C-alpha positions as CSV (number, residue, x, y, z in Angstrom):
1,M,-1.4,20.5,-12.7
2,K,-4.0,18.2,-11.1
3,W,-2.9,15.2,-13.2
4,K,0.8,15.7,-12.2
5,K,-0.1,15.5,-8.5
6,K,-2.1,12.3,-9.1
7,E,0.8,10.7,-11.1
8,K,3.2,11.7,-8.3
9,T,1.0,10.3,-5.6
10,A,0.4,7.0,-7.6
11,G,4.2,6.7,-8.1
12,A,4.9,7.0,-4.4
13,R,2.1,4.5,-3.7
14,D,3.6,2.1,-6.3
15,K,7.1,2.5,-4.9
16,L,5.9,1.7,-1.3
17,E,3.9,-1.3,-2.5
18,T,6.9,-2.7,-4.5
19,S,9.0,-2.5,-1.4
20,L,6.4,-4.0,1.0
21,L,5.5,-6.8,-1.4
22,K,9.1,-8.1,-1.3
23,L,8.3,-9.2,2.2
24,E,7.4,-12.9,2.6
25,E,3.6,-13.5,2.8
26,A,2.6,-9.9,1.8
27,Y,-0.4,-9.5,-0.6
28,L,-1.9,-6.6,-2.5
29,N,-5.7,-6.6,-2.1
30,G,-8.2,-5.2,-4.5
31,D,-8.1,-4.2,-8.2
32,Q,-4.7,-3.0,-9.2
33,E,-6.0,-1.0,-12.3
34,H,-9.1,0.7,-11.0
35,R,-8.2,2.5,-7.8
36,L,-7.5,5.9,-6.3
37,P,-3.8,7.1,-6.5
38,H,-3.6,7.6,-2.7
39,V,-5.0,4.2,-1.6
40,S,-3.1,1.0,-1.0
41,N,-4.4,-2.1,0.7
42,I,-1.8,-4.7,1.6
43,S,-2.2,-7.6,4.0
44,F,0.5,-9.6,5.8
45,K,0.0,-13.2,6.7
46,Y,0.4,-13.9,10.5
47,V,0.0,-10.2,11.4
48,E,-3.1,-9.4,13.5
49,G,-4.9,-6.1,12.9
50,E,-3.9,-4.6,16.3
51,G,-0.2,-5.6,16.0
52,P,1.1,-2.7,13.9
53,D,-0.9,-0.2,16.0
54,D,0.7,-1.3,19.2
55,G,4.0,0.2,18.1
56,L,2.5,3.6,17.4
57,Q,1.4,4.3,21.0
């Protein structure tokens, strides 16, 4: 049961990353093989760190 949840989580992460990496100047950071299933680290060129947070307020 535990492995099913990890596979499902990793699948959702991979689907999100695939979509986001279609954007111009988007980059996946870190090791793609050795990582936790619920962690994704993507950077976008020309986007400052505070920019996306401004829309959440």
